[in-house]
N, CA and C atoms as a LAMMPS dump frame, in Angstrom:
ITEM: TIMESTEP
0
ITEM: NUMBER OF ATOMS
417
ITEM: BOX BOUNDS ff ff ff
-5.0000000000000000e+02 5.0000000000000000e+02
-5.0000000000000000e+02 5.0000000000000000e+02
-5.0000000000000000e+02 5.0000000000000000e+02
ITEM: ATOMS id mol type element x y z
1 1 1 N -407.309 409.023 277.275
2 1 2 C -407.399 409.359 278.529
3 1 3 C -408.629 410.194 278.914
4 2 1 N -409.031 410.186 280.357
5 2 2 C -410.313 410.906 280.858
6 2 3 C -410.005 412.214 280.94
7 3 1 N -410.793 413.187 280.905
8 3 2 C -410.83 414.554 281.308
9 3 3 C -411.17 414.579 282.845
10 4 1 N -410.29 415.35 283.554
11 4 2 C -410.265 415.506 285.145
12 4 3 C -411.402 416.453 285.451
13 5 1 N -412.504 415.822 286.014
14 5 2 C -413.574 416.811 286.542
15 5 3 C -413.873 416.734 287.993
16 6 1 N -414.157 417.639 288.543
17 6 2 C -414.412 417.926 289.937
18 6 3 C -415.914 417.674 290.272
19 7 1 N -416.361 416.629 290.239
20 7 2 C -417.968 416.477 290.289
21 7 3 C -418.962 417.35 291.316
22 8 1 N -418.163 417.545 292.44
23 8 2 C -418.967 418.218 293.176
24 8 3 C -419.173 419.797 292.922
25 9 1 N -418.141 420.247 292.287
26 9 2 C -418.274 421.85 292.136
27 9 3 C -418.365 422.114 290.547
28 10 1 N -418.652 420.897 289.72
29 10 2 C -418.407 421.105 288.167
30 10 3 C -419.674 422.084 287.816
31 11 1 N -420.801 421.952 288.194
32 11 2 C -421.686 422.902 287.639
33 11 3 C -422.061 424.135 288.522
34 12 1 N -421.587 424.291 289.7
35 12 2 C -421.869 425.295 290.745
36 12 3 C -421.099 426.552 290.504
37 13 1 N -419.578 426.197 289.986
38 13 2 C -418.513 427.148 289.899
39 13 3 C -419.155 428.421 289.247
40 14 1 N -419.341 428.036 287.977
41 14 2 C -419.539 429.089 286.859
42 14 3 C -421.066 429.6 287.12
43 15 1 N -422.03 428.851 287.604
44 15 2 C -423.311 429.462 287.943
45 15 3 C -423.187 430.343 289.023
46 16 1 N -422.425 430.025 290.167
47 16 2 C -422.424 431.088 291.261
48 16 3 C -421.67 432.477 290.903
49 17 1 N -420.546 432.214 290.136
50 17 2 C -419.734 433.387 289.543
51 17 3 C -420.758 434.4 289.021
52 18 1 N -421.512 433.77 287.867
53 18 2 C -422.381 434.494 287.14
54 18 3 C -423.624 435.418 287.946
55 19 1 N -424.148 434.621 288.847
56 19 2 C -425.202 435.128 289.623
57 19 3 C -424.619 436.14 290.505
58 20 1 N -423.456 436.145 291.298
59 20 2 C -422.843 437.161 291.768
60 20 3 C -422.72 438.51 290.965
61 21 1 N -422.21 438.356 289.78
62 21 2 C -422.113 439.468 288.807
63 21 3 C -423.295 440.011 288.276
64 22 1 N -424.402 439.275 288.221
65 22 2 C -425.845 439.672 287.834
66 22 3 C -426.517 440.335 288.827
67 23 1 N -426.094 440.392 289.983
68 23 2 C -426.858 441.024 291.148
69 23 3 C -427.258 442.601 290.995
70 24 1 N -428.472 442.792 291.498
71 24 2 C -428.766 444.297 291.132
72 24 3 C -429.209 444.695 292.597
73 25 1 N -429.025 446.169 292.8
74 25 2 C -429.337 446.591 294.235
75 25 3 C -430.667 447.459 293.973
76 26 1 N -431.3 447.299 295.079
77 26 2 C -432.691 448.175 295.055
78 26 3 C -432.405 449.58 295.629
79 27 1 N -432.621 450.581 294.97
80 27 2 C -432.228 451.877 295.33
81 27 3 C -433.332 452.77 295.419
82 28 1 N -432.988 453.635 296.516
83 28 2 C -434.443 454.699 296.951
84 28 3 C -434.534 455.875 295.94
85 29 1 N -433.828 455.969 295.159
86 29 2 C -433.958 457.106 293.882
87 29 3 C -433.891 456.38 292.643
88 30 1 N -434.552 457.015 291.553
89 30 2 C -434.488 456.869 290.388
90 30 3 C -434.165 457.72 289.257
91 31 1 N -434.036 457.419 288.07
92 31 2 C -433.56 458.323 287.135
93 31 3 C -434.836 459.377 287.054
94 32 1 N -434.371 460.848 287.118
95 32 2 C -435.311 461.9 286.944
96 32 3 C -435.66 462.613 288.38
97 33 1 N -435.253 461.971 289.54
98 33 2 C -435.513 462.299 290.528
99 33 3 C -434.431 463.565 291.159
100 34 1 N -435.303 464.545 291.964
101 34 2 C -434.219 465.543 292.363
102 34 3 C -433.854 465.32 293.701
103 35 1 N -432.376 465.202 293.839
104 35 2 C -431.792 464.876 295.054
105 35 3 C -430.694 466.057 295.642
106 36 1 N -430.4 465.846 296.975
107 36 2 C -429.493 466.637 297.558
108 36 3 C -428.409 465.746 298.14
109 37 1 N -427.171 466.148 297.95
110 37 2 C -425.979 465.487 298.482
111 37 3 C -425.992 465.928 299.807
112 38 1 N -425.719 464.66 300.657
113 38 2 C -425.797 464.848 302.361
114 38 3 C -424.334 464.634 302.657
115 39 1 N -423.563 464.036 302.006
116 39 2 C -422.002 463.69 302.418
117 39 3 C -420.955 463.991 301.325
118 40 1 N -419.978 464.376 301.667
119 40 2 C -418.943 464.334 300.786
120 40 3 C -418.538 465.836 300.438
121 41 1 N -417.616 465.973 299.364
122 41 2 C -416.931 467.402 298.955
123 41 3 C -418.363 468.091 298.474
124 42 1 N -419.264 467.552 297.862
125 42 2 C -420.313 468.474 297.296
126 42 3 C -421.549 468.432 298.168
127 43 1 N -421.176 468.416 299.619
128 43 2 C -422.596 468.41 300.29
129 43 3 C -423.4 469.531 300.456
130 44 1 N -424.751 469.547 300.397
131 44 2 C -425.498 470.672 300.089
132 44 3 C -426.13 470.845 298.521
133 45 1 N -425.329 470.454 297.771
134 45 2 C -425.742 470.745 296.398
135 45 3 C -426.913 469.591 296.009
136 46 1 N -427.6 470.312 295.091
137 46 2 C -428.892 469.775 294.739
138 46 3 C -428.773 469.574 292.997
139 47 1 N -429.558 468.538 292.563
140 47 2 C -429.445 468.177 291.301
141 47 3 C -430.209 466.882 290.903
142 48 1 N -430.707 466.887 289.659
143 48 2 C -431.37 465.918 289.196
144 48 3 C -430.491 464.777 288.52
145 49 1 N -431.173 463.459 288.898
146 49 2 C -430.507 461.993 288.711
147 49 3 C -430.455 462.003 287.312
148 50 1 N -429.335 461.79 286.649
149 50 2 C -429.079 461.5 285.235
150 50 3 C -429.199 459.92 284.825
151 51 1 N -428.477 459.245 285.798
152 51 2 C -428.322 457.908 285.565
153 51 3 C -428.297 457.068 286.67
154 52 1 N -428.67 455.842 286.725
155 52 2 C -428.499 454.943 288.046
156 52 3 C -427.799 453.525 287.782
157 53 1 N -426.925 453.348 288.372
158 53 2 C -425.927 452.178 288.042
159 53 3 C -426.562 451.268 289.287
160 54 1 N -427.418 450.251 288.844
161 54 2 C -427.813 449.215 290.052
162 54 3 C -426.834 448.273 290.326
163 55 1 N -425.695 447.86 289.443
164 55 2 C -424.999 446.884 289.756
165 55 3 C -423.541 447.249 291.039
166 56 1 N -423.574 448.891 290.853
167 56 2 C -422.687 449.189 292.085
168 56 3 C -423.413 450.047 292.931
169 57 1 N -424.648 450.417 292.663
170 57 2 C -425.358 451.249 293.662
171 57 3 C -424.967 452.691 293.779
172 58 1 N -424.414 452.974 292.634
173 58 2 C -424.142 454.439 292.296
174 58 3 C -425.13 455.241 291.434
175 59 1 N -425.117 456.669 291.582
176 59 2 C -425.894 457.653 290.913
177 59 3 C -425.057 458.687 290.21
178 60 1 N -425.531 459.046 289.06
179 60 2 C -425.108 460.15 288.242
180 60 3 C -425.912 461.556 288.496
181 61 1 N -425.443 462.593 288.974
182 61 2 C -426.145 463.668 289.311
183 61 3 C -425.646 464.883 288.614
184 62 1 N -426.478 465.588 288.002
185 62 2 C -425.968 466.645 287.145
186 62 3 C -425.576 467.791 287.763
187 63 1 N -424.517 468.322 287.377
188 63 2 C -423.596 469.535 288.014
189 63 3 C -423.266 469.278 289.56
190 64 1 N -422.769 468.035 289.863
191 64 2 C -422.36 467.324 291.014
192 64 3 C -421.207 466.533 290.918
193 65 1 N -420.23 466.661 291.679
194 65 2 C -418.94 465.932 291.546
195 65 3 C -418.14 465.803 290.128
196 66 1 N -418.174 467.165 289.664
197 66 2 C -417.665 467.607 288.344
198 66 3 C -416.103 466.84 288.555
199 67 1 N -415.647 466.409 287.513
200 67 2 C -414.022 465.723 287.112
201 67 3 C -413.803 466.262 286.091
202 68 1 N -412.518 466.558 285.812
203 68 2 C -412.01 467.043 284.448
204 68 3 C -411.36 465.629 283.762
205 69 1 N -411.897 465.735 282.464
206 69 2 C -411.448 464.517 281.55
207 69 3 C -410.538 465.034 280.417
208 70 1 N -409.551 464.53 280.138
209 70 2 C -408.488 464.829 279.228
210 70 3 C -408.734 464.08 278.004
211 71 1 N -409.1 464.786 276.618
212 71 2 C -409.631 463.85 275.586
213 71 3 C -408.628 464.425 274.525
214 72 1 N -408.036 463.187 273.774
215 72 2 C -407.179 463.31 272.806
216 72 3 C -407.928 463.429 271.518
217 73 1 N -407.508 463.981 270.693
218 73 2 C -408.291 464.454 269.077
219 73 3 C -408.082 463.029 268.247
220 74 1 N -409.117 462.522 268.197
221 74 2 C -409.179 461.182 267.279
222 74 3 C -408.794 461.266 265.876
223 75 1 N -409.252 462.586 265.286
224 75 2 C -409.004 462.889 263.849
225 75 3 C -408.129 464.025 263.69
226 76 1 N -407.744 464.456 262.321
227 76 2 C -407.086 465.68 262.321
228 76 3 C -407.897 466.861 262.756
229 77 1 N -409.079 466.846 262.06
230 77 2 C -409.994 467.855 262.304
231 77 3 C -410.561 468.291 263.821
232 78 1 N -410.425 467.234 264.631
233 78 2 C -410.958 467.077 265.895
234 78 3 C -410.033 468.055 266.7
235 79 1 N -410.417 468.685 267.751
236 79 2 C -409.581 469.259 268.627
237 79 3 C -409.52 468.709 270.116
238 80 1 N -408.304 468.466 270.468
239 80 2 C -408.282 467.888 271.855
240 80 3 C -408.642 468.75 272.99
241 81 1 N -408.691 468.343 274.073
242 81 2 C -408.86 469.437 275.221
243 81 3 C -409.316 468.858 276.472
244 82 1 N -409.723 469.6 277.378
245 82 2 C -410.27 469.061 278.982
246 82 3 C -411.39 469.528 278.864
247 83 1 N -412.187 468.702 279.254
248 83 2 C -413.805 469.03 279.372
249 83 3 C -414.204 468.44 280.979
250 84 1 N -415.127 468.874 281.318
251 84 2 C -415.697 468.504 282.58
252 84 3 C -417.135 467.734 282.396
253 85 1 N -416.988 466.747 283.323
254 85 2 C -418.14 465.79 283.32
255 85 3 C -418.491 465.197 284.837
256 86 1 N -419.836 465.099 285.057
257 86 2 C -419.932 464.496 286.505
258 86 3 C -419.561 463.205 286.617
259 87 1 N -419.097 462.878 287.994
260 87 2 C -418.62 461.515 288.206
261 87 3 C -419.99 461.073 289.09
262 88 1 N -420.037 459.718 289.155
263 88 2 C -421.013 458.9 290.039
264 88 3 C -420.624 459.159 291.674
265 89 1 N -421.765 459.037 292.272
266 89 2 C -421.767 459.198 293.725
267 89 3 C -422.587 457.952 294.158
268 90 1 N -422.031 457.416 295.531
269 90 2 C -422.678 456.213 295.862
270 90 3 C -424.351 456.755 296.496
271 91 1 N -425.212 455.706 296.341
272 91 2 C -426.582 456.283 296.514
273 91 3 C -426.933 456.625 297.988
274 92 1 N -426.07 456.063 298.582
275 92 2 C -426.393 456.394 300.168
276 92 3 C -425.861 457.682 300.682
277 93 1 N -425.39 458.421 299.767
278 93 2 C -424.719 459.806 299.995
279 93 3 C -425.964 460.84 299.659
280 94 1 N -426.787 460.421 299.174
281 94 2 C -427.897 461.326 298.615
282 94 3 C -429.003 460.983 299.312
283 95 1 N -430.091 462.154 299.136
284 95 2 C -431.456 461.787 299.671
285 95 3 C -432.284 462.678 298.908
286 96 1 N -433.556 461.821 298.845
287 96 2 C -434.574 462.479 297.537
288 96 3 C -435.134 463.58 298.408
289 97 1 N -435.566 464.622 297.401
290 97 2 C -436.206 465.886 298.187
291 97 3 C -437.594 465.65 297.904
292 98 1 N -438.245 466.39 298.737
293 98 2 C -439.811 466.192 298.646
294 98 3 C -440.37 467.246 297.8
295 99 1 N -441.079 466.928 296.647
296 99 2 C -441.495 467.991 295.758
297 99 3 C -442.145 468.841 296.085
298 100 1 N -442.994 468.85 297.167
299 100 2 C -443.816 469.965 297.782
300 100 3 C -443.289 470.717 298.666
301 101 1 N -442.182 470.338 299.825
302 101 2 C -441.69 471.163 300.567
303 101 3 C -440.051 471.571 300.242
304 102 1 N -439.457 470.619 299.396
305 102 2 C -438.356 470.897 299.018
306 102 3 C -437.211 470.583 300.043
307 103 1 N -437.761 469.732 300.997
308 103 2 C -436.738 469.4 302.129
309 103 3 C -436.38 467.808 301.705
310 104 1 N -435.127 467.519 301.953
311 104 2 C -434.717 465.867 301.883
312 104 3 C -435.558 465.01 302.832
313 105 1 N -436.088 463.927 302.341
314 105 2 C -437.004 463.031 303.037
315 105 3 C -436.601 461.614 302.802
316 106 1 N -436.81 460.875 303.659
317 106 2 C -436.8 459.333 303.454
318 106 3 C -438.039 458.811 302.871
319 107 1 N -438.112 457.411 302.246
320 107 2 C -439.261 457.149 301.686
321 107 3 C -439.58 455.75 302.131
322 108 1 N -441.023 455.597 301.931
323 108 2 C -441.391 454.236 302.202
324 108 3 C -442.347 453.812 301.083
325 109 1 N -442.592 452.5 300.753
326 109 2 C -443.501 452.101 299.858
327 109 3 C -445.071 451.723 300.525
328 110 1 N -445.829 452.145 299.907
329 110 2 C -447.372 451.764 300.191
330 110 3 C -448.272 451.467 298.914
331 111 1 N -449.014 450.618 299.359
332 111 2 C -450.127 450.239 298.1
333 111 3 C -451.096 450.927 297.897
334 112 1 N -451.373 451.627 296.873
335 112 2 C -452.489 452.487 296.751
336 112 3 C -453.794 451.595 296.082
337 113 1 N -454.789 451.812 297.065
338 113 2 C -456.293 450.876 296.627
339 113 3 C -456.916 451.911 296.025
340 114 1 N -456.733 452.204 294.701
341 114 2 C -457.613 453.263 294.025
342 114 3 C -458.751 452.45 293.404
343 115 1 N -459.862 452.898 293.47
344 115 2 C -460.944 451.95 292.83
345 115 3 C -461.381 452.61 291.396
346 116 1 N -460.834 453.901 291.049
347 116 2 C -461.168 454.279 289.638
348 116 3 C -460.588 453.544 288.586
349 117 1 N -459.436 453.057 288.773
350 117 2 C -458.699 452.196 287.916
351 117 3 C -458.962 450.56 288.206
352 118 1 N -460.083 450.094 287.214
353 118 2 C -460.405 448.771 287.341
354 118 3 C -459.272 447.614 287.101
355 119 1 N -458.401 447.968 286.111
356 119 2 C -457.359 447.14 285.61
357 119 3 C -456.166 447.088 286.615
358 120 1 N -455.992 448.032 287.306
359 120 2 C -454.722 448.322 288.228
360 120 3 C -455.628 448.613 289.434
361 121 1 N -455.815 447.608 290.564
362 121 2 C -456.489 447.775 291.845
363 121 3 C -455.279 448.406 292.651
364 122 1 N -454.181 447.624 292.953
365 122 2 C -453.192 447.883 293.92
366 122 3 C -452.005 448.497 293.13
367 123 1 N -451.719 449.713 293.041
368 123 2 C -450.437 450.215 292.651
369 123 3 C -449.328 450.607 293.706
370 124 1 N -448.178 450.221 293.538
371 124 2 C -447.223 450.582 294.798
372 124 3 C -446.736 451.943 294.37
373 125 1 N -446.506 452.855 295.364
374 125 2 C -446.207 454.201 295.264
375 125 3 C -445.203 454.705 296.329
376 126 1 N -444.238 455.624 296.129
377 126 2 C -443.554 455.975 297.161
378 126 3 C -444.127 457.098 297.944
379 127 1 N -443.784 457.059 299.333
380 127 2 C -444.455 458.003 299.985
381 127 3 C -443.296 458.866 300.969
382 128 1 N -443.482 459.963 301.038
383 128 2 C -442.599 460.695 302.117
384 128 3 C -442.838 460.565 303.497
385 129 1 N -441.773 460.193 304.11
386 129 2 C -441.751 459.793 305.461
387 129 3 C -442.12 461.179 306.609
388 130 1 N -441.786 462.118 305.96
389 130 2 C -442.119 463.494 306.773
390 130 3 C -443.43 464.009 306.819
391 131 1 N -444.144 464.02 305.575
392 131 2 C -445.583 464.388 305.455
393 131 3 C -446.477 463.537 305.109
394 132 1 N -445.915 462.217 304.573
395 132 2 C -447.097 461.003 304.32
396 132 3 C -447.488 461.29 303.005
397 133 1 N -447.091 462.209 302.049
398 133 2 C -447.538 462.708 300.828
399 133 3 C -446.878 461.717 299.75
400 134 1 N -447.574 461.273 298.839
401 134 2 C -447.096 460.486 297.847
402 134 3 C -446.05 461.193 296.925
403 135 1 N -444.966 460.503 296.398
404 135 2 C -443.818 461.191 295.58
405 135 3 C -444.055 460.365 294.381
406 136 1 N -444.507 461.348 293.271
407 136 2 C -444.555 460.579 291.871
408 136 3 C -443.112 460.422 291.263
409 137 1 N -443.125 459.011 290.599
410 137 2 C -441.896 458.662 289.757
411 137 3 C -442.084 459.317 288.602
412 138 1 N -440.821 460.049 288.249
413 138 2 C -440.59 460.542 286.863
414 138 3 C -440.14 459.65 285.79
415 139 1 N -440.964 459.504 285.029
416 139 2 C -440.679 458.432 283.833
417 139 3 C -440.104 459.023 282.654
């Protein structure tokens, strides 16, 4: 007996679903940046980005959006209790802080044509919209 196959969609179905799951968002902030929350319950708070979730477009900021987690003891010696940890925020609700002025700013990319580095002629850098100064990436 022949196995039933849909010839038109046989190869496309799995491939398209995987491509959808593997998509990554491009975000304006990266790990180590100092940001200010512009919307939500923690509006006005500042903190350092601890982690970036590229698939969901969310960021984890230290000291912001703190939630209580209940932890059960796994062993007899361990103690159960309630601990506080930061929860993620959507990246559209935060703005990058300019390191010189300390004000929130938008960014755009610029190619730096530096002739001192022969091996790296064109390097891409983030530039503050407010004052035009480059914002270094924290690695």
